[in-house]
Kinemage of the C-alpha trace (Angstrom):
@kinemage 1
@onewidth
@group {chain A} dominant
@subgroup {mainchain}
@vectorlist {calphas} color= white
{ca met a 1} P -0.252 4.827 -44.799
{ca ser a 2} L 3.060 2.958 -44.510
{ca asp a 3} L 4.259 1.493 -41.216
{ca ala a 4} L 7.130 4.011 -41.228
{ca lys a 5} L 4.675 6.924 -40.947
{ca ile a 6} L 2.477 5.411 -38.244
{ca arg a 7} L 3.192 6.995 -34.884
{ca arg a 8} L 3.071 4.143 -32.405
{ca pro a 9} L 2.704 4.658 -28.642
{ca arg a 10} L 5.773 4.000 -26.533
{ca ala a 11} L 5.497 0.820 -24.475
{ca glu a 12} L 6.518 2.260 -21.113
{ca thr a 13} L 4.922 3.032 -17.768
{ca pro a 14} L 4.287 6.724 -17.014
{ca lys a 15} L 6.910 8.423 -14.885
{ca gly a 16} L 6.390 7.670 -11.205
{ca phe a 17} L 4.348 4.517 -11.804
{ca arg a 18} L 5.300 0.838 -11.927
{ca asp a 19} L 3.925 -2.580 -12.828
{ca tyr a 20} L 3.636 -5.455 -10.356
{ca phe a 21} L 4.174 -9.007 -11.576
{ca gly a 22} L 3.263 -12.444 -10.231
{ca ala a 23} L 5.558 -12.919 -7.224
{ca glu a 24} L 5.223 -9.283 -6.115
{ca val a 25} L 1.431 -9.440 -6.182
{ca thr a 26} L 1.439 -12.801 -4.400
{ca glu a 27} L 3.819 -11.553 -1.700
{ca arg a 28} L 1.761 -8.438 -1.070
{ca lys a 29} L -1.489 -10.393 -0.828
{ca ala a 30} L 0.054 -12.930 1.571
{ca met a 31} L 1.313 -10.148 3.845
{ca leu a 32} L -1.958 -8.212 3.751
{ca asp a 33} L -3.915 -11.383 4.523
{ca lys a 34} L -1.856 -11.825 7.711
{ca ile a 35} L -2.425 -8.203 8.727
{ca ala a 36} L -6.147 -8.430 7.898
{ca ala a 37} L -6.428 -11.501 10.144
{ca val a 38} L -5.118 -9.419 13.077
{ca tyr a 39} L -7.503 -6.554 12.318
{ca his a 40} L -10.396 -8.995 12.028
{ca arg a 41} L -9.454 -10.561 15.369
{ca tyr a 42} L -9.635 -7.103 16.949
{ca gly a 43} L -13.203 -6.703 15.664
{ca phe a 44} L -12.526 -4.386 12.716
{ca asp a 45} L -14.584 -4.743 9.525
{ca pro a 46} L -13.230 -4.344 5.968
{ca leu a 47} L -14.262 -1.346 3.875
{ca glu a 48} L -13.618 -0.669 0.193
{ca thr a 49} L -14.272 2.898 -0.931
{ca ser a 50} L -14.306 4.353 -4.407
{ca ala a 51} L -10.923 5.181 -5.911
{ca val a 52} L -12.427 8.529 -6.979
{ca glu a 53} L -13.594 11.243 -4.570
{ca thr a 54} L -14.708 14.818 -5.089
{ca val a 55} L -11.866 17.261 -4.563
{ca glu a 56} L -14.109 18.982 -2.028
{ca ser a 57} L -14.172 15.760 0.020
{ca leu a 58} L -10.390 15.547 -0.022
{ca gly a 59} L -10.317 19.226 0.934
{ca lys a 60} L -7.329 21.042 2.364
{ca phe a 61} L -6.192 18.027 4.341
{ca leu a 62} L -3.325 17.319 1.960
{ca pro a 63} L 0.136 17.894 3.412
{ca asp a 64} L 1.954 21.102 2.655
{ca val a 65} L -0.413 22.463 0.013
{ca asp a 66} L -2.733 25.458 -0.177
{ca arg a 67} L -4.938 24.651 -3.153
{ca pro a 68} L -7.354 21.689 -2.898
{ca asn a 69} L -6.401 20.149 -6.256
{ca glu a 70} L -2.634 20.467 -5.746
{ca gly a 71} L -0.964 17.125 -5.189
{ca val a 72} L -3.838 15.021 -6.535
{ca phe a 73} L -4.789 13.730 -9.975
{ca ala a 74} L -7.944 15.753 -10.575
{ca trp a 75} L -10.307 16.608 -13.418
{ca gln a 76} L -13.526 18.553 -13.819
{ca glu a 77} L -16.655 16.723 -14.888
{ca asp a 78} L -19.320 18.533 -16.932
{ca glu a 79} L -18.458 21.946 -15.449
{ca ala a 80} L -19.594 20.638 -12.091
{ca asp a 81} L -17.575 19.032 -9.323
{ca trp a 82} L -13.884 18.448 -9.595
{ca leu a 83} L -13.064 14.775 -9.106
{ca ala a 84} L -9.756 13.234 -8.027
{ca leu a 85} L -8.115 9.906 -7.415
{ca arg a 86} L -8.000 9.314 -3.673
{ca tyr a 87} L -4.880 10.688 -2.014
{ca asp a 88} L -5.056 8.402 1.022
{ca leu a 89} L -7.594 6.095 2.697
{ca thr a 90} L -8.461 8.431 5.582
{ca ala a 91} L -10.302 11.188 3.714
{ca pro a 92} L -12.652 8.617 2.075
{ca leu a 93} L -13.341 7.174 5.542
{ca ala a 94} L -14.353 10.620 6.817
{ca arg a 95} L -16.783 10.926 3.909
{ca val a 96} L -18.201 7.433 4.572
{ca ala a 97} L -18.591 8.141 8.290
{ca ala a 98} L -20.573 11.287 7.479
{ca gln a 99} L -22.599 9.842 4.596
{ca tyr a 100} L -23.701 6.680 6.432
{ca arg a 101} L -23.680 8.024 9.989
{ca asn a 102} L -27.261 6.871 10.628
{ca asp a 103} L -26.538 3.326 9.456
{ca leu a 104} L -23.076 2.592 10.845
{ca pro a 105} L -22.479 1.421 14.418
{ca ser a 106} L -20.793 3.944 16.671
{ca pro a 107} L -17.932 3.544 17.277
{ca tyr a 108} L -17.251 2.311 13.736
{ca arg a 109} L -14.139 0.160 13.387
{ca arg a 110} L -12.866 -0.444 9.872
{ca tyr a 111} L -9.757 -1.455 7.980
{ca ala a 112} L -8.989 -0.722 4.325
{ca met a 113} L -6.276 -1.813 1.921
{ca gly a 114} L -5.649 -0.529 -1.572
{ca pro a 115} L -3.804 1.817 -3.917
{ca val a 116} L -3.662 5.597 -3.489
{ca trp a 117} L -2.397 8.224 -5.950
{ca arg a 118} L -0.350 11.370 -5.399
{ca asn a 119} L 0.507 13.902 -8.067
{ca glu a 120} L 3.943 14.624 -6.682
{ca lys a 121} L 7.418 14.690 -8.144
{ca pro a 122} L 8.633 11.080 -8.363
{ca gly a 123} L 12.103 10.027 -7.298
{ca pro a 124} L 14.105 6.927 -6.318
{ca gly a 125} L 11.715 4.672 -4.412
{ca arg a 126} L 9.035 7.390 -4.519
{ca phe a 127} L 6.073 6.490 -6.701
{ca arg a 128} L 2.857 8.275 -7.594
{ca gln a 129} L 0.811 5.145 -6.980
{ca phe a 130} L 1.375 2.947 -3.968
{ca tyr a 131} L -0.505 0.743 -1.522
{ca gln a 132} L -1.687 1.641 1.946
{ca cys a 133} L -3.167 -0.496 4.702
{ca asp a 134} L -5.245 1.443 7.244
{ca ala a 135} L -7.216 0.724 10.408
{ca asp a 136} L -9.342 3.352 12.152
{ca thr a 137} L -11.897 3.750 14.921
{ca val a 138} L -14.450 6.536 14.389
{ca gly a 139} L -16.642 7.715 17.255
{ca ala a 140} L -14.503 6.746 20.274
{ca pro a 141} L -13.244 9.746 22.322
{ca ser a 142} L -11.351 7.641 24.866
{ca val a 143} L -7.582 7.285 24.451
{ca ala a 144} L -8.202 3.581 25.077
{ca ala a 145} L -8.974 3.556 21.337
{ca asp a 146} L -5.507 4.989 20.636
{ca ala a 147} L -3.912 2.398 22.908
{ca glu a 148} L -5.791 -0.364 21.096
{ca ile a 149} L -4.603 0.881 17.679
{ca cys a 150} L -0.996 0.845 18.922
{ca ala a 151} L -1.341 -2.690 20.322
{ca met a 152} L -2.968 -3.875 17.107
{ca leu a 153} L -0.187 -2.297 15.053
{ca ala a 154} L 2.450 -4.147 17.095
{ca asp a 155} L 0.576 -7.435 16.647
{ca ala a 156} L 0.154 -6.804 12.904
{ca leu a 157} L 3.877 -6.192 12.406
{ca glu a 158} L 4.707 -9.422 14.202
{ca ala a 159} L 2.086 -11.349 12.235
{ca ala a 160} L 3.582 -10.014 9.000
{ca gly a 161} L 7.013 -11.316 9.985
{ca ile a 162} L 8.768 -8.489 11.873
{ca glu a 163} L 10.090 -10.138 15.004
{ca arg a 164} L 9.829 -8.576 18.441
{ca gly a 165} L 12.959 -6.533 19.030
{ca asp a 166} L 13.123 -5.478 15.372
{ca tyr a 167} L 10.498 -2.749 15.758
{ca val a 168} L 9.164 -0.199 18.201
{ca val a 169} L 5.891 1.748 18.116
{ca lys a 170} L 6.553 5.320 19.257
{ca val a 171} L 3.743 7.423 20.743
{ca asn a 172} L 3.529 11.166 21.340
{ca asn a 173} L 0.706 13.704 21.663
{ca arg a 174} L 0.189 16.848 19.573
{ca lys a 175} L -1.367 18.467 22.659
{ca val a 176} L 1.985 18.198 24.434
{ca leu a 177} L 3.764 19.784 21.480
{ca asn a 178} L 1.098 22.503 21.309
{ca gly a 179} L 1.586 23.086 25.031
{ca val a 180} L 5.327 23.508 24.569
{ca met a 181} L 4.763 25.921 21.675
{ca glu a 182} L 2.270 27.817 23.846
{ca val a 183} L 4.915 28.188 26.579
{ca ala a 184} L 7.449 29.219 23.905
{ca gly a 185} L 5.080 31.902 22.614
{ca val a 186} L 4.463 30.499 19.131
{ca leu a 187} L 0.881 29.384 19.775
{ca asp a 188} L -1.989 31.514 21.000
{ca pro a 189} L -4.978 29.353 22.101
{ca ser a 190} L -7.330 32.298 21.491
{ca asp a 191} L -6.113 32.774 17.901
{ca pro a 192} L -5.106 29.446 16.269
{ca glu a 193} L -3.992 31.144 13.031
{ca lys a 194} L -1.511 33.422 14.768
{ca phe a 195} L 2.133 32.325 14.358
{ca ala a 196} L 1.018 29.633 11.865
{ca asp a 197} L 4.089 30.146 9.648
{ca glu a 198} L 6.479 29.898 12.603
{ca arg a 199} L 4.767 26.728 13.857
{ca gly a 200} L 5.071 25.155 10.419
{ca ile a 201} L 8.826 25.762 10.425
{ca val a 202} L 9.091 24.448 13.999
{ca leu a 203} L 7.251 21.221 13.113
{ca arg a 204} L 9.389 20.608 10.043
{ca ala a 205} L 12.546 21.302 12.046
{ca ile a 206} L 11.620 18.863 14.814
{ca asp a 207} L 10.824 16.220 12.218
{ca lys a 208} L 14.412 16.531 10.877
{ca ile a 209} L 16.207 15.974 14.203
{ca asp a 210} L 17.595 12.566 13.153
{ca arg a 211} L 19.014 13.991 9.907
{ca leu a 212} L 20.170 17.460 10.974
{ca gly a 213} L 21.092 16.861 14.602
{ca val a 214} L 20.545 19.214 17.540
{ca glu a 215} L 22.515 22.155 16.124
{ca gly a 216} L 20.851 21.926 12.717
{ca val a 217} L 17.392 22.044 14.296
{ca arg a 218} L 18.451 24.881 16.604
{ca ala a 219} L 19.552 26.886 13.546
{ca leu a 220} L 16.162 26.363 11.850
{ca leu a 221} L 14.376 27.604 14.971
{ca gly a 222} L 16.482 30.772 14.769
{ca glu a 223} L 17.519 32.703 11.692
{ca gly a 224} L 17.995 29.696 9.432
{ca arg a 225} L 20.479 27.113 8.243
{ca lys a 226} L 22.943 26.824 5.383
{ca asp a 227} L 23.584 23.268 4.206
{ca ala a 228} L 26.792 21.743 2.816
{ca ser a 229} L 25.948 22.900 -0.708
{ca gly a 230} L 25.544 26.509 0.417
{ca asp a 231} L 21.725 26.560 0.084
{ca phe a 232} L 20.062 28.599 2.833
{ca thr a 233} L 16.809 27.553 4.535
{ca lys a 234} L 14.982 30.345 6.300
{ca gly a 235} L 14.319 29.686 9.995
{ca ala a 236} L 11.409 30.495 12.308
{ca gly a 237} L 13.186 33.600 13.643
{ca leu a 238} L 12.564 32.758 17.302
{ca ser a 239} L 14.359 34.373 20.215
{ca glu a 240} L 16.954 32.526 22.290
{ca ser a 241} L 14.511 32.097 25.200
{ca gln a 242} L 11.867 30.625 22.850
{ca ile a 243} L 14.433 28.284 21.320
{ca arg a 244} L 15.512 27.170 24.801
{ca val a 245} L 11.963 26.066 25.641
{ca leu a 246} L 11.552 24.153 22.387
{ca met a 247} L 14.976 22.513 22.627
{ca gln a 248} L 14.053 21.196 26.072
{ca phe a 249} L 11.220 19.326 24.372
{ca ile a 250} L 13.264 18.320 21.317
{ca gln a 251} L 16.057 16.908 23.500
{ca ala a 252} L 13.662 15.248 25.950
{ca lys a 253} L 14.424 11.733 24.710
{ca met a 254} L 18.189 12.241 25.125
{ca tyr a 255} L 17.642 13.603 28.633
{ca ile a 256} L 15.372 10.712 29.593
{ca asp a 257} L 17.851 8.129 28.271
{ca gln a 258} L 20.628 9.807 30.246
{ca glu a 259} L 18.668 9.964 33.490
{ca leu a 260} L 17.565 6.336 33.245
{ca ala a 261} L 21.141 5.245 32.532
{ca leu a 262} L 22.404 7.157 35.585
{ca gly a 263} L 19.583 5.866 37.771
{ca ser a 264} L 18.787 9.427 38.866
{ca val a 265} L 15.143 9.437 37.805
{ca lys a 266} L 12.881 11.948 39.563
{ca phe a 267} L 9.140 12.139 39.040
{ca ala a 268} L 6.775 15.057 38.953
{ca arg a 269} L 3.302 14.206 40.203
{ca ile a 270} L 0.949 12.787 37.564
{ca asp a 271} L -2.638 13.508 38.516
{ca his a 272} L -3.929 10.021 37.846
{ca pro a 273} L -4.968 7.322 40.365
{ca ala a 274} L -2.980 4.681 38.484
{ca ala a 275} L 0.311 6.603 38.693
{ca glu a 276} L 1.285 5.149 42.055
{ca ile a 277} L 0.331 1.636 40.890
{ca phe a 278} L 2.538 2.072 37.846
{ca his a 279} L 5.446 3.325 39.957
{ca ala a 280} L 5.116 0.528 42.513
{ca ala a 281} L 5.062 -2.092 39.746
{ca ala a 282} L 8.290 -0.675 38.366
{ca leu a 283} L 10.019 -0.784 41.738
{ca arg a 284} L 9.074 -4.463 42.165
{ca gln a 285} L 11.089 -5.526 39.097
{ca asp a 286} L 13.928 -7.903 39.954
{ca ser a 287} L 16.634 -6.301 37.794
{ca pro a 288} L 17.776 -2.741 37.057
{ca thr a 289} L 17.167 -3.311 33.339
{ca lys a 290} L 13.551 -4.391 33.831
{ca lys a 291} L 12.994 -1.589 36.320
{ca ala a 292} L 14.303 1.025 33.885
{ca leu a 293} L 12.155 -0.465 31.116
{ca val a 294} L 8.957 -0.152 33.156
{ca leu a 295} L 9.916 3.274 34.477
{ca arg a 296} L 10.642 4.728 31.042
{ca asn a 297} L 7.073 5.523 30.008
{ca leu a 298} L 6.154 6.819 33.468
{ca phe a 299} L 9.227 9.067 33.612
{ca thr a 300} L 8.652 10.359 30.073
{ca cys a 301} L 5.049 11.339 30.822
{ca ser a 302} L 6.140 12.943 34.084
{ca tyr a 303} L 8.893 14.964 32.388
{ca leu a 304} L 6.605 16.115 29.570
{ca gly a 305} L 4.061 17.205 32.176
{ca glu a 306} L 6.762 19.443 33.654
{ca ile a 307} L 8.011 21.119 30.493
{ca val a 308} L 4.530 22.154 29.294
{ca gly a 309} L 4.376 24.515 32.263
{ca asn a 310} L 0.914 25.934 32.915
{ca ser a 311} L -0.513 25.022 29.497
{ca ala a 312} L -3.826 23.255 30.129
{ca gln a 313} L -3.666 21.610 26.705
{ca gly a 314} L -0.114 20.410 27.328
{ca lys a 315} L -1.024 18.971 30.740
{ca gln a 316} L -3.968 17.126 29.199
{ca gly a 317} L -1.688 15.676 26.515
{ca ala a 318} L 0.821 14.381 29.069
{ca leu a 319} L -2.025 12.796 31.056
{ca glu a 320} L -3.408 11.123 27.924
{ca leu a 321} L 0.027 9.695 27.180
{ca phe a 322} L 0.183 8.269 30.684
{ca glu a 323} L -3.254 6.655 30.268
{ca ile a 324} L -2.094 5.062 27.003
{ca ala a 325} L 1.148 3.818 28.584
{ca phe a 326} L -0.670 2.438 31.639
{ca thr a 327} L -3.333 0.687 29.558
{ca leu a 328} L -0.733 -0.886 27.286
{ca gly a 329} L 1.390 -1.907 30.266
{ca gln a 330} L -1.593 -3.706 31.780
{ca leu a 331} L -2.022 -5.567 28.477
{ca gly a 332} L 1.646 -6.614 28.366
{ca tyr a 333} L 2.888 -4.046 25.832
{ca gly a 334} L 5.905 -2.492 27.526
{ca pro a 335} L 8.418 0.053 26.202
{ca asp a 336} L 10.268 -2.770 24.439
{ca arg a 337} L 7.347 -2.760 21.979
{ca ile a 338} L 5.483 0.531 22.480
{ca val a 339} L 7.263 3.551 23.956
{ca ile a 340} L 6.278 7.135 24.746
{ca asp a 341} L 8.618 9.201 22.553
{ca pro a 342} L 8.411 13.024 22.328
{ca gly a 343} L 10.337 12.906 19.041
{ca val a 344} L 7.285 11.762 17.055
{ca val a 345} L 5.657 14.727 15.289
{ca arg a 346} L 3.788 13.449 12.178
{ca gly a 347} L 3.456 15.990 9.394
{ca leu a 348} L -0.281 16.136 8.726
{ca gly a 349} L -2.020 19.139 10.199
{ca tyr a 350} L -5.241 17.330 11.074
{ca tyr a 351} L -3.861 15.389 14.053
{ca thr a 352} L -5.428 16.624 17.299
{ca gly a 353} L -4.081 14.291 20.003
{ca pro a 354} L -1.969 11.141 20.271
{ca val a 355} L 0.262 10.421 17.271
{ca tyr a 356} L 2.231 7.248 16.652
{ca glu a 357} L 4.824 5.809 14.349
{ca ala a 358} L 6.181 2.282 13.872
{ca glu a 359} L 9.942 2.244 13.363
{ca leu a 360} L 11.994 -0.780 12.352
{ca thr a 361} L 15.160 -0.843 14.425
{ca phe a 362} L 17.355 -3.286 12.501
{ca glu a 363} L 20.134 -2.163 10.191
{ca ile a 364} L 20.414 -2.566 6.436
{ca leu a 365} L 23.105 -1.595 3.939
{ca asp a 366} L 22.316 1.307 1.609
{ca glu a 367} L 23.349 1.518 -2.046
{ca lys a 368} L 26.855 2.650 -0.960
{ca gly a 369} L 27.295 -0.208 1.505
{ca arg a 370} L 26.775 1.985 4.575
{ca lys a 371} L 24.785 0.753 7.570
{ca arg a 372} L 21.399 2.421 7.976
{ca gln a 373} L 18.398 1.767 10.190
{ca phe a 374} L 15.404 0.819 8.099
{ca gly a 375} L 13.176 3.491 9.657
{ca ser a 376} L 9.438 4.113 9.714
{ca val a 377} L 6.885 1.793 8.068
{ca ala a 378} L 3.634 3.042 9.632
{ca gly a 379} L 2.152 6.108 11.260
{ca gly a 380} L -1.087 7.625 12.415
{ca gly a 381} L -2.856 9.400 15.215
{ca arg a 382} L -6.050 11.009 16.462
{ca tyr a 383} L -7.944 13.349 14.136
{ca asp a 384} L -11.117 14.505 15.899
{ca asp a 385} L -12.040 17.250 13.408
{ca leu a 386} L -11.871 15.471 10.044
{ca val a 387} L -15.494 14.249 9.904
{ca lys a 388} L -16.632 17.649 11.211
{ca arg a 389} L -15.987 19.113 7.750
{ca phe a 390} L -19.028 17.202 6.481
{ca thr a 391} L -21.363 17.270 9.488
{ca gly a 392} L -20.449 20.416 11.405
{ca gln a 393} L -20.171 18.249 14.511
{ca ser a 394} L -16.923 17.029 16.024
{ca val a 395} L -16.523 13.259 15.653
{ca pro a 396} L -13.587 11.635 17.461
{ca ala a 397} L -11.448 9.335 15.329
{ca thr a 398} L -8.071 7.640 15.488
{ca gly a 399} L -6.187 5.343 13.144
{ca val a 400} L -2.970 4.115 11.600
{ca ser a 401} L -1.656 3.597 8.073
{ca ile a 402} L 0.977 1.008 7.084
{ca gly a 403} L 3.168 1.660 4.052
{ca val a 404} L 2.684 -1.660 2.265
{ca asp a 405} L 5.580 -1.436 -0.199
{ca arg a 406} L 7.952 -0.285 2.521
{ca leu a 407} L 6.969 -3.098 4.887
{ca leu a 408} L 7.419 -5.614 2.069
{ca ala a 409} L 10.902 -4.195 1.420
{ca ala a 410} L 11.698 -4.631 5.115
{ca leu a 411} L 10.575 -8.259 5.071
{ca his a 412} L 12.782 -8.854 2.030
{ca ala a 413} L 15.724 -7.206 3.815
{ca lys a 414} L 15.262 -9.556 6.780
{ca gly a 415} L 14.743 -12.625 4.613
{ca arg a 416} L 11.213 -13.097 5.962
{ca ile a 417} L 9.483 -13.421 2.577
{ca ser a 418} L 8.904 -17.051 1.673
{ca thr a 419} L 6.471 -16.831 -1.212
{ca asp a 420} L 6.029 -19.950 -3.313
{ca thr a 421} L 6.900 -18.826 -6.843
{ca thr a 422} L 6.484 -22.293 -8.333
{ca gly a 423} L 4.513 -22.160 -11.569
{ca pro a 424} L 1.811 -24.550 -12.776
{ca val a 425} L 2.294 -28.098 -14.052
{ca val a 426} L 2.342 -27.783 -17.858
{ca val a 427} L 0.687 -30.401 -20.056
{ca thr a 428} L 2.466 -30.275 -23.414
{ca val a 429} L 0.696 -30.806 -26.737
{ca met a 430} L 2.142 -33.440 -29.094
{ca asp a 431} L -0.920 -33.774 -31.327
{ca arg a 432} L -3.238 -30.767 -31.728
{ca asp a 433} L -6.069 -33.095 -32.793
{ca arg a 434} L -6.022 -34.599 -29.303
{ca met a 435} L -6.430 -31.279 -27.448
{ca ala a 436} L -9.469 -32.620 -25.564
{ca asp a 437} L -7.291 -35.398 -24.053
{ca tyr a 438} L -4.702 -32.889 -22.850
{ca met a 439} L -7.389 -30.614 -21.423
{ca ser a 440} L -8.830 -33.628 -19.609
{ca met a 441} L -5.467 -34.236 -17.893
{ca val a 442} L -5.367 -30.612 -16.776
{ca ser a 443} L -8.937 -30.863 -15.487
{ca asp a 444} L -8.067 -33.931 -13.404
{ca leu a 445} L -5.087 -32.125 -11.868
{ca arg a 446} L -7.066 -28.972 -11.124
{ca asn a 447} L -9.895 -30.962 -9.546
{ca ala a 448} L -7.285 -32.501 -7.247
{ca gly a 449} L -6.128 -29.021 -6.189
{ca ile a 450} L -2.974 -29.012 -8.313
{ca arg a 451} L -2.177 -25.873 -10.297
{ca ala a 452} L -1.993 -26.859 -13.974
{ca glu a 453} L -2.383 -25.576 -17.533
{ca thr a 454} L -2.335 -26.847 -21.105
{ca tyr a 455} L 0.207 -25.338 -23.490
{ca leu a 456} L -1.902 -23.124 -25.773
{ca gly a 457} L 0.791 -21.737 -28.038
{ca asn a 458} L 1.931 -23.180 -31.363
{ca pro a 459} L 2.680 -26.870 -30.580
{ca lys a 460} L 4.798 -27.451 -33.689
{ca asn a 461} L 8.142 -26.968 -31.888
{ca phe a 462} L 8.276 -29.150 -28.758
{ca gly a 463} L 11.462 -27.455 -27.558
{ca asn a 464} L 9.594 -24.156 -27.349
{ca gln a 465} L 7.020 -25.819 -25.116
{ca leu a 466} L 9.726 -26.847 -22.638
{ca lys a 467} L 11.238 -23.342 -22.811
{ca tyr a 468} L 7.788 -21.977 -21.988
{ca ala a 469} L 7.536 -24.344 -19.001
{ca asp a 470} L 10.949 -23.168 -17.767
{ca lys a 471} L 9.927 -19.504 -18.101
{ca arg a 472} L 6.759 -20.285 -16.124
{ca asn a 473} L 8.951 -21.905 -13.439
{ca ser a 474} L 6.906 -25.076 -13.864
{ca pro a 475} L 7.874 -28.016 -11.636
{ca ile a 476} L 6.672 -30.724 -14.057
{ca ala a 477} L 5.994 -31.073 -17.778
{ca ile a 478} L 3.576 -33.812 -18.817
{ca ile a 479} L 4.115 -35.447 -22.207
{ca gln a 480} L 1.881 -37.850 -24.107
{ca gly a 481} L 2.693 -38.635 -27.711
{ca gly a 482} L 0.999 -41.196 -29.942
{ca asn a 483} L 2.946 -44.162 -28.514
{ca glu a 484} L 2.102 -43.199 -24.913
{ca ala a 485} L -1.547 -42.655 -25.850
{ca asp a 486} L -1.714 -46.146 -27.401
{ca ala a 487} L -0.103 -47.622 -24.291
{ca gly a 488} L -2.364 -45.666 -21.917
{ca thr a 489} L 0.597 -43.915 -20.241
{ca val a 490} L 2.017 -40.415 -19.756
{ca ile a 491} L 5.570 -39.156 -19.212
{ca leu a 492} L 6.306 -36.871 -16.254
{ca lys a 493} L 9.402 -34.719 -16.708
{ca asp a 494} L 10.726 -33.339 -13.397
{ca leu a 495} L 11.928 -29.906 -14.475
{ca ile a 496} L 13.252 -28.896 -11.048
{ca leu a 497} L 15.391 -32.019 -10.704
{ca gly a 498} L 16.443 -31.752 -14.336
{ca ala a 499} L 17.748 -28.216 -13.710
{ca lys a 500} L 19.678 -29.371 -10.636
{ca ile a 501} L 21.232 -32.291 -12.520
{ca ala a 502} L 22.242 -29.964 -15.339
{ca gln a 503} L 23.991 -27.712 -12.816
{ca asn a 504} L 25.822 -29.907 -10.345
{ca ala a 505} L 24.164 -33.249 -9.537
{ca thr a 506} L 26.329 -36.390 -9.542
{ca leu a 507} L 25.765 -39.548 -11.569
{ca glu a 508} L 24.702 -41.375 -8.384
{ca glu a 509} L 21.925 -38.842 -7.792
{ca trp a 510} L 20.724 -39.402 -11.351
{ca lys a 511} L 20.524 -43.167 -10.728
{ca asp a 512} L 18.673 -42.761 -7.427
{ca arg a 513} L 16.016 -40.496 -8.851
{ca pro a 514} L 15.361 -40.212 -12.574
{ca ala a 515} L 14.246 -36.823 -13.851
{ca gln a 516} L 11.686 -38.446 -16.173
{ca val a 517} L 9.238 -41.287 -15.467
{ca glu a 518} L 6.437 -43.011 -17.396
{ca val a 519} L 3.263 -43.855 -15.466
{ca pro a 520} L -0.223 -45.140 -16.338
{ca arg a 521} L -2.633 -42.373 -17.349
{ca ala a 522} L -4.935 -43.487 -14.538
{ca asp a 523} L -2.155 -42.767 -11.994
{ca leu a 524} L -1.430 -39.263 -13.326
{ca val a 525} L -2.686 -37.288 -10.326
{ca ala a 526} L -1.027 -39.504 -7.722
{ca ala a 527} L 2.287 -39.539 -9.621
{ca val a 528} L 2.312 -35.757 -10.024
{ca arg a 529} L 1.569 -35.306 -6.322
{ca arg a 530} L 4.456 -37.650 -5.380
{ca met a 531} L 6.862 -35.755 -7.623
{ca leu a 532} L 5.745 -32.385 -6.215
{ca asp a 533} L 6.217 -33.661 -2.659
{ca gln a 534} L 9.785 -34.761 -3.498
{ca asn a 535} L 10.616 -31.249 -4.620
């Protein structure tokens, strides 16, 4: 068959996937190593789970889908179980916690880092394979575990290179939101499935407050909303009195900001022995700014406790938020780093208590040159019923997931990535019969801890060898022809300096530091190290 008739595969990545090259992989590993060091310091152990799970294990805990194999890459094996690439790192943890429950310590603290796959429509910046970095505690019912996750997340962001003041960890509680919906008449504690459709619309509407604004969200709680293009989105169909209750919760942050700015803060009683301690500590602050900062979390919890009315679940949620705020305050994590924020919803249906989100607060320019806040890079919460699917028994759990690619993009935007992209020292080949000599030079360099390689392409054209070294971003090319071999010397060509001289260096700089030197073969390692140090 002629070449013209052979159907060759197209050399391209599948839609929604991408390849990662040297510097990108190195940058990601360096960042994850810093985060892992924080997790390790907190006593968390690493866990690597299989990339493949049964679809049954992943279950219905995929966002916004009804069928278990929707949204995942799945296949059936031998007319038995359906298998799928893992959708996130949390569902595999639930399976591990159930499978090894008799062997693991309780609570079990683990962190995991790796790729996940989602069979969703790709778009700009939205890929079907991406990295996640998770940390979870399984088996701890106390909200002290939630507070610890939030503190660890703040420390991890700072370790990765996000400076204090450039981020805030926001904390809310699904119990508070459930309490508000109970008061609004869209949640019946005796029948959790009742009003499920309305609650779904309410949750999605609240999550869009930053994009749609107050009136846009209000419209979605009512009959619906028509956007600028004329497309209509059906609303929850709630009455005006129901909407009023929900809007009190949705606008809570604006109200709290306003009251703190006016200095007219009033507190409802929080039924916790530490409440008075917290309040007294706030009043002792020596400036109005510091006082307002300390009061913020206390006032927020107090206000949320009011708007949930007589809902027992809502009251419990507000109290849990206060316990988290108080614990973090005692540890030195104030609202400048971790703040109680009723605007945090989190989309996944399996959250049962505190939920949290890390938001980067600095501005970047979008593709049209407009200023935008960078936004969220991590999120998580408490999910006490996930392991129950396997065991039938409720197992408390809480955790957080960092979007690795997004955090890397943020570090790039702030100029905090300083990965060394320098390539290896390249030993060129002038005589292929003397390959053992060239390999010996490379071995000496490697044994001294210097990254090095021998040119293994066709050595006939020396110019191509130097082009290869340039493409590898090599700092030095080592040359030894027959004359140098007879004299027991080698030539070191400083490729970095040579590039600078070619661009803009003066004649005086050339005289002070030659871009090429000849040294004894015995001094190779020391000479290379000196040249690397100069660069």
